[in-house]
All heavy atoms as an XYZ file, in Angstrom:
693
protein
N       9.464    -41.501    -14.866
C       9.349    -42.424    -15.937
C       9.285    -41.674    -17.329
O       8.479    -40.772    -17.401
C       8.072    -43.193    -15.764
C       8.079    -44.161    -14.656
S       6.490    -45.039    -14.660
C       6.097    -44.830    -12.869
N      10.122    -42.088    -18.198
C      10.058    -41.447    -19.533
C       9.574    -42.504    -20.524
O       9.881    -43.611    -20.464
C      11.438    -40.917    -19.901
O      12.363    -41.999    -20.084
N       8.848    -41.980    -21.486
C       8.334    -42.834    -22.536
C       9.420    -43.014    -23.581
O      10.184    -42.108    -23.910
C       7.157    -42.226    -23.231
C       5.868    -42.275    -22.361
C       4.710    -41.632    -23.211
C       3.430    -41.704    -22.416
N       2.322    -41.127    -23.191
N       9.561    -44.234    -24.128
C      10.426    -44.494    -25.207
C       9.720    -44.215    -26.504
O       8.615    -44.650    -26.716
C      10.915    -45.949    -25.172
O      11.549    -46.193    -23.924
C      11.946    -46.237    -26.285
N      10.322    -43.350    -27.319
C       9.679    -43.067    -28.620
C      10.648    -43.441    -29.759
O      11.815    -43.660    -29.543
C       9.385    -41.515    -28.759
O      10.566    -40.826    -28.774
C       8.525    -41.008    -27.576
N      10.126    -43.476    -30.963
C      10.915    -43.761    -32.134
C      11.364    -42.469    -32.848
O      11.903    -42.505    -33.900
C      10.066    -44.632    -33.066
C       9.824    -45.992    -32.529
C       8.987    -46.826    -33.503
C       8.671    -48.170    -32.831
N       7.922    -49.049    -33.672
N      11.092    -41.335    -32.201
C      11.451    -40.081    -32.751
C      13.006    -39.913    -32.752
O      13.640    -40.130    -31.687
C      10.827    -38.927    -31.903
O       9.390    -39.124    -31.885
C      11.129    -37.554    -32.524
N      13.543    -39.499    -33.825
C      14.972    -39.226    -33.950
C      15.268    -37.791    -33.500
O      15.317    -36.854    -34.316
C      15.457    -39.472    -35.385
C      16.924    -39.358    -35.589
O      17.639    -38.910    -34.631
O      17.399    -39.650    -36.660
N      15.380    -37.576    -32.197
C      15.499    -36.176    -31.659
C      16.728    -35.545    -32.147
O      16.765    -34.345    -32.318
C      15.427    -36.283    -30.100
C      14.092    -36.715    -29.596
C      13.761    -37.865    -29.053
C      12.857    -35.965    -29.669
N      12.412    -37.925    -28.724
C      11.846    -36.826    -29.147
C      12.487    -34.697    -30.206
C      10.521    -36.324    -29.028
C      11.188    -34.274    -30.114
C      10.206    -35.125    -29.547
N      17.870    -36.278    -32.277
C      19.096    -35.619    -32.702
C      18.909    -35.061    -34.080
O      19.414    -33.991    -34.410
C      20.278    -36.629    -32.593
C      20.685    -36.901    -31.187
C      21.912    -37.867    -31.124
C      22.331    -38.133    -29.691
N      23.347    -38.956    -29.544
N      18.321    -35.794    -34.940
C      18.112    -35.357    -36.355
C      17.222    -34.140    -36.345
O      17.481    -33.147    -36.998
C      17.429    -36.459    -37.199
C      17.199    -36.012    -38.642
C      16.464    -37.103    -39.413
N      15.159    -37.418    -38.939
C      14.097    -36.720    -39.172
N      14.123    -35.635    -39.900
N      12.912    -37.048    -38.697
N      16.169    -34.122    -35.505
C      15.267    -32.988    -35.412
C      15.962    -31.718    -34.818
O      15.758    -30.604    -35.350
C      14.043    -33.278    -34.568
C      13.057    -34.254    -35.267
C      11.929    -34.635    -34.238
C      12.467    -33.720    -36.509
N      16.788    -31.918    -33.861
C      17.518    -30.804    -33.241
C      18.490    -30.157    -34.268
O      18.667    -28.954    -34.222
C      18.280    -31.211    -32.024
C      17.333    -31.464    -30.833
C      18.096    -32.042    -29.626
O      19.346    -32.217    -29.701
O      17.459    -32.319    -28.636
N      19.003    -30.973    -35.152
C      19.986    -30.491    -36.126
C      19.295    -29.860    -37.341
O      19.911    -29.159    -38.163
C      20.904    -31.636    -36.632
N      18.001    -30.130    -37.487
C      17.276    -29.563    -38.617
C      17.117    -28.081    -38.614
O      16.773    -27.522    -37.546
C      15.833    -30.183    -38.649
C      14.996    -29.792    -39.823
S      13.336    -30.484    -39.697
C      13.650    -32.191    -39.885
N      17.428    -27.341    -39.697
C      17.285    -25.936    -39.708
C      15.788    -25.538    -39.655
O      14.956    -26.189    -40.144
C      17.891    -25.467    -40.987
C      18.108    -26.691    -41.856
C      18.005    -27.889    -40.946
N      15.501    -24.432    -38.968
C      14.142    -23.990    -38.840
C      13.382    -23.817    -40.171
O      12.200    -24.126    -40.239
C      14.077    -22.635    -38.033
C      14.380    -22.781    -36.557
O      14.462    -23.948    -36.115
O      14.576    -21.742    -35.903
N      14.103    -23.393    -41.189
C      13.510    -23.140    -42.478
C      12.924    -24.432    -43.163
O      12.062    -24.418    -43.966
C      14.540    -22.515    -43.429
N      13.424    -25.588    -42.651
C      13.012    -26.848    -43.281
C      11.809    -27.450    -42.498
O      11.358    -28.549    -42.859
C      14.162    -27.830    -43.393
O      14.600    -28.188    -42.101
N      11.345    -26.823    -41.503
C      10.219    -27.344    -40.665
C       8.942    -26.831    -41.367
O       8.740    -25.655    -41.591
C      10.284    -26.812    -39.226
C      11.562    -27.334    -38.582
C       9.076    -27.274    -38.460
C      11.805    -26.751    -37.180
N       8.058    -27.772    -41.681
C       6.790    -27.484    -42.379
C       5.792    -27.052    -41.268
O       5.366    -27.894    -40.427
C       6.239    -28.736    -43.083
C       4.903    -28.503    -43.745
O       4.460    -27.323    -43.819
O       4.306    -29.464    -44.231
N       5.408    -25.802    -41.280
C       4.435    -25.266    -40.362
C       3.135    -24.862    -41.027
O       2.343    -24.121    -40.513
C       4.997    -24.031    -39.631
O       5.367    -23.048    -40.557
C       6.216    -24.339    -38.810
N       2.943    -25.426    -42.296
C       1.789    -24.993    -43.080
C       0.444    -25.349    -42.420
O      -0.535    -24.663    -42.701
C       1.869    -25.643    -44.468
O       1.800    -27.032    -44.388
N       0.457    -26.329    -41.571
C      -0.819    -26.673    -40.898
C      -0.987    -25.950    -39.569
O      -2.048    -26.227    -38.859
C      -0.916    -28.202    -40.644
C      -1.007    -28.948    -41.990
C      -1.106    -30.434    -41.786
O      -1.488    -30.872    -40.711
O      -0.930    -31.212    -42.747
N      -0.074    -25.155    -39.189
C      -0.176    -24.409    -37.891
C      -0.264    -22.889    -38.266
O       0.724    -22.278    -38.608
C       1.077    -24.652    -37.057
C       1.249    -26.079    -36.732
S       2.722    -26.424    -35.691
C       4.040    -25.466    -36.357
N      -1.390    -22.326    -38.139
C      -1.537    -20.887    -38.387
C      -0.698    -20.037    -37.409
O      -0.591    -20.429    -36.256
C      -2.986    -20.593    -38.251
C      -3.556    -21.673    -37.373
C      -2.680    -22.900    -37.626
N      -0.118    -19.000    -37.929
C       0.710    -18.152    -37.080
C      -0.228    -17.386    -36.141
O      -1.386    -16.958    -36.496
C       1.460    -17.151    -37.986
C       2.693    -16.697    -37.309
C       3.633    -15.966    -38.282
O       3.966    -16.527    -39.348
O       3.964    -14.829    -38.007
N       0.192    -17.202    -34.898
C      -0.551    -16.442    -33.927
C      -0.386    -14.997    -34.145
O       0.725    -14.501    -34.208
C      -0.175    -16.814    -32.497
C      -0.373    -18.324    -32.125
C       0.228    -18.603    -30.734
C      -1.846    -18.688    -32.164
N      -1.425    -14.254    -34.315
C      -1.369    -12.834    -34.647
C      -1.336    -11.929    -33.358
O      -1.376    -12.404    -32.227
N      -1.342    -10.672    -33.622
C      -1.310     -9.660    -32.551
C      -2.461     -9.786    -31.621
O      -2.378     -9.555    -30.387
C      -1.191     -8.275    -33.112
C       0.113     -7.964    -33.781
O       1.087     -8.668    -33.460
O       0.180     -7.059    -34.601
N      -3.660    -10.121    -32.175
C      -4.845    -10.244    -31.312
C      -4.681    -11.294    -30.249
O      -5.083    -11.117    -29.099
C      -6.146    -10.498    -32.167
C      -6.591     -9.331    -32.943
O      -6.241     -8.206    -32.557
O      -7.333     -9.568    -33.915
N      -4.118    -12.420    -30.661
C      -3.831    -13.511    -29.713
C      -2.984    -13.000    -28.588
O      -3.317    -13.183    -27.384
C      -3.186    -14.700    -30.350
C      -2.851    -15.776    -29.355
C      -3.755    -16.704    -28.945
C      -1.571    -15.827    -28.854
C      -3.410    -17.675    -28.050
C      -1.185    -16.807    -27.887
C      -2.129    -17.721    -27.544
N      -1.875    -12.360    -28.886
C      -0.956    -11.955    -27.847
C      -1.451    -10.784    -27.049
O      -1.076    -10.579    -25.883
C       0.421    -11.651    -28.472
C       1.163    -12.936    -28.921
C       1.129    -13.263    -30.236
C       1.671    -13.759    -28.029
C       1.719    -14.431    -30.712
C       2.298    -14.976    -28.450
C       2.336    -15.289    -29.781
N      -2.308     -9.940    -27.655
C      -2.852     -8.810    -26.909
C      -3.723     -9.312    -25.772
O      -3.796     -8.719    -24.701
C      -3.713     -7.975    -27.911
C      -4.307     -6.734    -27.256
C      -4.981     -5.836    -28.252
C      -5.964     -6.567    -29.154
N      -6.666     -5.697    -30.086
N      -4.432    -10.428    -25.987
C      -5.379    -10.978    -24.978
C      -4.727    -12.131    -24.160
O      -5.386    -12.682    -23.265
C      -6.647    -11.463    -25.612
C      -7.365    -10.313    -26.323
O      -7.443     -9.245    -25.787
N      -7.829    -10.530    -27.520
N      -3.480    -12.563    -24.468
C      -2.933    -13.707    -23.788
C      -2.529    -13.296    -22.388
O      -2.119    -12.165    -22.087
C      -1.708    -14.168    -24.611
N      -2.645    -14.314    -21.495
C      -2.185    -14.110    -20.084
C      -1.309    -15.211    -19.670
O      -1.544    -16.358    -20.045
C      -3.434    -14.074    -19.202
C      -4.373    -12.965    -19.389
C      -5.612    -13.056    -18.519
O      -5.603    -13.830    -17.502
O      -6.582    -12.306    -18.716
N      -0.277    -14.887    -18.961
C       0.618    -15.895    -18.396
C       0.160    -16.233    -16.999
O      -0.006    -15.424    -16.163
C       2.029    -15.373    -18.357
C       3.066    -16.278    -17.772
C       3.195    -17.592    -18.604
C       4.423    -15.621    -17.695
N      -0.099    -17.544    -16.789
C      -0.499    -17.983    -15.459
C       0.544    -18.889    -14.916
O       0.777    -20.001    -15.424
C      -1.851    -18.780    -15.554
C      -3.031    -17.920    -15.949
N      -3.699    -17.204    -14.990
C      -3.562    -17.568    -17.120
C      -4.672    -16.511    -15.564
N      -4.596    -16.718    -16.870
N       1.166    -18.462    -13.836
C       2.161    -19.287    -13.209
C       1.642    -19.592    -11.784
O       1.144    -18.699    -11.076
C       3.471    -18.499    -13.062
C       4.111    -18.203    -14.461
C       5.287    -17.271    -14.353
C       6.460    -17.885    -13.603
N       7.618    -17.005    -13.611
N       1.731    -20.865    -11.381
C       1.296    -21.187    -10.014
C       2.084    -20.412     -9.018
O       3.248    -20.202     -9.229
C       1.542    -22.708     -9.935
C       1.820    -23.167    -11.286
C       2.249    -21.963    -12.122
N       1.474    -20.002     -7.894
C       2.245    -19.308     -6.858
C       3.265    -20.220     -6.233
O       3.047    -21.470     -6.110
C       1.161    -18.878     -5.905
C       0.000    -19.832     -6.106
C       0.059    -20.228     -7.538
N       4.360    -19.674     -5.882
C       5.428    -20.382     -5.157
C       5.256    -20.328     -3.662
O       4.698    -19.374     -3.151
C       6.786    -19.870     -5.491
C       7.154    -19.892     -6.979
C       7.523    -21.277     -7.457
C       7.930    -21.186     -8.910
N       8.226    -22.464     -9.453
N       5.658    -21.376     -2.998
C       5.589    -21.384     -1.555
C       6.894    -21.859     -0.995
O       7.386    -22.920     -1.450
C       4.425    -22.336     -1.060
C       4.310    -22.336      0.402
C       3.098    -23.146      0.848
O       2.253    -23.475      0.064
N       3.066    -23.495      2.142
N       7.491    -21.113     -0.098
C       8.749    -21.514      0.466
C       8.551    -22.749      1.477
O       7.541    -22.706      2.204
C       9.348    -20.396      1.276
N       9.361    -23.709      1.345
C       9.288    -24.901      2.188
C      10.652    -25.303      2.714
O      11.653    -24.932      2.067
C       8.655    -26.148      1.500
C       7.178    -25.843      1.055
C       9.485    -26.564      0.293
N      10.663    -26.011      3.801
C      11.914    -26.591      4.295
C      11.768    -28.092      3.959
O      10.803    -28.723      4.238
C      12.058    -26.410      5.820
O      12.134    -25.022      6.072
C      13.338    -27.078      6.314
N      12.804    -28.623      3.304
C      12.752    -29.966      2.780
C      14.111    -30.631      3.033
O      15.153    -30.098      2.754
C      12.411    -29.916      1.282
C      12.235    -31.157      0.587
S      11.803    -30.748     -1.111
C      10.998    -32.181     -1.535
N      14.062    -31.883      3.489
C      15.273    -32.606      3.656
C      15.554    -33.507      2.410
O      14.666    -34.326      2.089
C      15.206    -33.488      4.936
C      15.103    -32.599      6.180
C      15.420    -33.480      7.424
N      15.355    -32.652      8.590
C      16.393    -31.956      9.051
N      17.536    -31.942      8.381
N      16.310    -31.258     10.148
N      16.642    -33.325      1.812
C      17.010    -34.085      0.673
C      18.356    -34.780      0.937
O      19.178    -34.332      1.763
C      17.295    -33.233     -0.550
C      16.031    -32.357     -1.072
C      16.518    -31.360     -2.149
C      14.917    -33.269     -1.566
N      18.597    -35.947      0.315
C      19.916    -36.607      0.529
C      20.987    -35.628      0.032
O      20.808    -34.951     -1.024
C      19.958    -37.884     -0.335
C      18.990    -38.942      0.228
O      18.588    -38.818      1.393
O      18.666    -39.870     -0.536
N      22.092    -35.582      0.750
C      23.146    -34.632      0.411
C      23.686    -34.836     -0.956
O      23.931    -33.862     -1.695
C      24.283    -34.784      1.408
N      23.840    -36.050     -1.464
C      24.373    -36.272     -2.789
C      23.383    -35.797     -3.903
O      23.768    -35.312     -4.944
C      24.799    -37.669     -2.994
C      23.658    -38.728     -2.822
O      22.699    -38.422     -2.070
O      23.766    -39.796     -3.445
N      22.102    -35.959     -3.621
C      21.062    -35.513     -4.556
C      21.128    -34.012     -4.677
O      21.186    -33.428     -5.823
C      19.682    -35.953     -4.171
C      18.567    -35.338     -5.040
C      19.598    -37.499     -4.189
N      21.183    -33.322     -3.557
C      21.205    -31.825     -3.558
C      22.477    -31.331     -4.252
O      22.486    -30.418     -5.055
C      21.049    -31.297     -2.168
C      21.026    -29.766     -2.035
C      19.883    -29.174     -2.842
C      20.978    -29.323     -0.640
N      23.589    -31.978     -3.887
C      24.880    -31.579     -4.539
C      24.821    -31.752     -6.023
O      25.342    -30.863     -6.719
C      26.056    -32.429     -3.934
N      24.257    -32.819     -6.533
C      24.228    -33.063     -7.940
C      23.423    -31.945     -8.608
O      23.821    -31.424     -9.615
C      23.604    -34.425     -8.251
C      23.561    -34.720     -9.702
C      24.564    -35.247    -10.427
C      22.487    -34.470    -10.573
N      24.210    -35.385    -11.763
C      22.985    -34.911    -11.907
C      21.248    -34.004    -10.480
C      22.145    -34.850    -13.018
C      20.411    -33.882    -11.645
C      20.855    -34.333    -12.847
N      22.243    -31.582     -8.063
C      21.441    -30.479     -8.664
C      22.199    -29.167     -8.559
O      22.197    -28.463     -9.562
C      20.100    -30.352     -7.924
C      19.053    -31.264     -8.482
C      18.754    -32.507     -7.789
C      18.289    -30.988     -9.595
C      17.785    -33.307     -8.326
C      17.337    -31.812    -10.107
C      17.064    -33.001     -9.435
N      22.920    -28.870     -7.504
C      23.633    -27.657     -7.383
C      24.768    -27.576     -8.443
O      25.087    -26.525     -8.946
C      24.164    -27.434     -5.999
C      23.114    -27.064     -4.991
C      23.689    -26.719     -3.679
C      22.662    -26.132     -2.720
N      23.313    -25.804     -1.379
N      25.376    -28.740     -8.727
C      26.463    -28.787     -9.713
C      25.993    -28.433    -11.088
O      26.777    -28.019    -11.961
C      27.044    -30.231     -9.737
C      27.953    -30.601     -8.557
C      28.281    -32.109     -8.585
O      27.966    -32.775     -9.541
O      28.787    -32.516     -7.561
N      24.682    -28.522    -11.352
C      24.174    -28.228    -12.643
C      24.077    -26.687    -12.870
O      23.798    -26.269    -13.963
C      22.775    -28.822    -12.840
C      22.638    -30.308    -12.546
C      23.655    -31.149    -13.285
O      23.778    -31.073    -14.467
N      24.426    -31.939    -12.482
N      24.342    -25.956    -11.815
C      24.392    -24.518    -11.931
C      23.108    -23.826    -11.418
O      22.231    -24.470    -10.765
N      23.034    -22.531    -11.705
C      21.865    -21.745    -11.235
C      20.549    -22.286    -11.694
O      20.493    -22.909    -12.790
C      22.039    -20.311    -11.805
C      22.459    -19.270    -10.801
C      22.429    -17.914    -11.399
O      21.385    -17.304    -11.689
O      23.579    -17.417    -11.544
N      19.554    -22.124    -10.855
C      18.240    -22.604    -11.222
C      18.021    -24.065    -10.743
O      16.985    -24.693    -11.180
N      18.779    -24.567     -9.843
C      18.568    -25.959     -9.432
C      17.272    -26.179     -8.680
O      16.643    -27.215     -8.886
C      19.775    -26.427     -8.583
C      19.781    -25.821     -7.183
C      19.235    -26.534     -6.102
C      20.456    -24.645     -6.886
C      19.286    -25.992     -4.830
C      20.499    -24.144     -5.640
C      19.925    -24.797     -4.589
O      19.926    -24.307     -3.344
N      16.814    -25.176     -7.992
C      15.530    -25.335     -7.272
C      14.364    -25.389     -8.333
O      13.448    -26.115     -8.140
C      15.294    -24.141     -6.283
C      16.270    -24.219     -5.125
C      16.174    -23.001     -4.258
O      15.972    -21.896     -4.726
N      16.301    -23.200     -2.947
N      14.513    -24.579     -9.363
C      13.486    -24.625    -10.451
C      13.517    -26.011    -11.119
O      12.408    -26.529    -11.435
C      13.778    -23.506    -11.460
O      13.694    -22.227    -10.836
C      12.781    -23.538    -12.639
N      14.685    -26.513    -11.360
C      14.748    -27.902    -11.960
C      14.132    -28.939    -11.067
O      13.428    -29.856    -11.535
C      16.196    -28.239    -12.347
C      16.639    -27.512    -13.562
C      17.997    -28.027    -14.077
N      19.056    -27.811    -13.110
C      19.714    -26.666    -12.952
N      19.405    -25.637    -13.692
N      20.710    -26.539    -12.071
N      14.388    -28.853     -9.780
C      13.778    -29.816     -8.817
C      12.264    -29.690     -8.882
O      11.570    -30.629     -8.932
C      14.351    -29.617     -7.389
C      15.786    -29.982     -7.315
C      13.487    -30.382     -6.369
C      16.508    -29.559     -6.015
N      11.775    -28.431     -8.913
C      10.335    -28.190     -8.967
C       9.732    -28.787    -10.274
O       8.705    -29.408    -10.248
C      10.051    -26.712     -8.850
C       8.579    -26.396     -8.740
O       8.005    -26.684     -7.731
N       7.934    -25.920     -9.802
N      10.480    -28.617    -11.384
C       9.941    -29.099    -12.633
C       9.871    -30.653    -12.677
O       8.929    -31.299    -13.123
C      10.859    -28.661    -13.833
C      10.597    -27.219    -14.189
C      11.532    -26.814    -15.396
C      11.302    -25.385    -15.776
N      12.115    -24.980    -16.915
N      10.850    -31.285    -12.014
C      10.812    -32.747    -11.926
C       9.678    -33.238    -10.990
O       8.973    -34.179    -11.319
C      12.112    -33.269    -11.372
C      13.303    -33.302    -12.371
C      14.594    -33.518    -11.670
C      13.017    -34.373    -13.434
N       9.477    -32.531     -9.898
C       8.348    -32.869     -9.028
C       7.014    -32.656     -9.750
O       6.074    -33.463     -9.633
C       8.442    -32.044     -7.766
C       9.564    -32.412     -6.838
C       9.685    -31.393     -5.655
C       9.399    -33.814     -6.274
N       6.887    -31.576    -10.502
C       5.617    -31.305    -11.286
C       5.440    -32.425    -12.304
O       4.314    -32.902    -12.437
C       5.696    -29.950    -11.939
C       4.502    -29.694    -12.795
C       4.382    -28.276    -13.322
N       4.212    -27.334    -12.201
C       3.103    -27.170    -11.558
N       1.986    -27.828    -11.842
N       3.035    -26.282    -10.576
N       6.477    -32.822    -12.990
C       6.336    -33.881    -14.026
C       5.886    -35.225    -13.348
O       4.994    -35.859    -13.870
C       7.636    -34.051    -14.798
N       6.436    -35.491    -12.230
C       6.068    -36.671    -11.510
C       4.616    -36.530    -11.046
O       3.832    -37.528    -11.208
C       6.982    -36.896    -10.282
C       6.581    -38.082     -9.476
C       6.910    -39.348     -9.944
C       5.815    -37.981     -8.286
C       6.583    -40.520     -9.156
C       5.474    -39.150     -7.565
C       5.843    -40.394     -8.002
O       5.459    -41.459     -7.294
N       4.207    -35.459    -10.476
C       2.846    -35.235    -10.053
C       1.852    -35.413    -11.229
O       0.850    -36.096    -11.100
C       2.658    -33.787     -9.463
C       1.248    -33.454     -9.034
S       1.056    -31.697     -8.667
C       1.037    -30.946    -10.338
N       2.180    -34.781    -12.351
C       1.243    -34.927    -13.525
C       1.192    -36.314    -14.007
O       0.116    -36.770    -14.424
C       1.736    -33.935    -14.638
C       1.524    -32.497    -14.218
C       2.112    -31.459    -15.142
O       3.032    -31.788    -15.907
N       1.595    -30.279    -15.178
N       2.245    -37.076    -13.996
C       2.323    -38.459    -14.482
C       1.377    -39.254    -13.501
O       0.620    -40.148    -13.960
C       3.677    -38.973    -14.474
N       1.515    -39.011    -12.252
C       0.660    -39.745    -11.314
C      -0.801    -39.415    -11.429
O      -1.649    -40.326    -11.330
C       1.117    -39.481     -9.839
C       2.542    -40.014     -9.524
C       2.604    -41.475     -9.755
O       1.825    -42.258     -9.224
N       3.585    -41.911    -10.579
N      -1.095    -38.158    -11.706
C      -2.505    -37.706    -11.875
C      -3.075    -38.443    -13.147
O      -4.212    -38.876    -13.097
C      -2.566    -36.180    -12.029
C      -2.310    -35.477    -10.753
C      -2.179    -33.987    -10.959
O      -1.817    -33.430    -11.994
N      -2.535    -33.205     -9.865
N      -2.289    -38.566    -14.196
C      -2.764    -39.216    -15.416
C      -3.030    -40.728    -15.114
O      -3.957    -41.298    -15.590
C      -1.730    -39.038    -16.548
C      -1.763    -37.719    -17.167
C      -0.756    -37.642    -18.291
C      -0.746    -36.251    -18.879
N       0.276    -36.081    -19.895
N      -2.089    -41.332    -14.357
C      -2.229    -42.683    -14.038
C      -3.514    -43.011    -13.263
O      -4.113    -44.076    -13.401
C      -1.012    -43.216    -13.197
C       0.098    -43.755    -13.950
C       1.223    -44.181    -13.107
N       0.951    -45.534    -12.572
C       1.665    -46.087    -11.577
N       2.625    -45.412    -11.059
N       1.368    -47.316    -11.191
N      -3.860    -42.090    -12.365
C      -4.988    -42.337    -11.451
C      -6.318    -41.733    -11.972
O      -7.313    -41.836    -11.248
C      -4.626    -41.796    -10.086
C      -3.448    -42.540     -9.452
N      -3.492    -43.791     -9.016
C      -2.211    -42.055     -9.212
C      -2.333    -44.173     -8.589
N      -1.514    -43.141     -8.662
N      -6.289    -41.194    -13.197
C      -7.590    -40.654    -13.660
C      -8.151    -41.515    -14.797
O      -7.629    -42.439    -15.251
C      -7.389    -39.232    -14.182
O      -6.491    -39.206    -15.239
């Protein structure tokens, strides 16, 4: 499920970086990145049965189709968690 917004995404994508006002967002300095840690959930191999046309469609999108499937499943999981909390 996607939310409908009034944001003009095409206009924003076309906007040059120099015209984006970041004055209210302080730049992250070296101290931040020196102590930053990347946390990625561990992956687990699974065997899963998918409809052939669904799998074919994801594979047609090119490399990384399993990652894209995972991202969609995560987005669905998080949406459901928000709904039920």
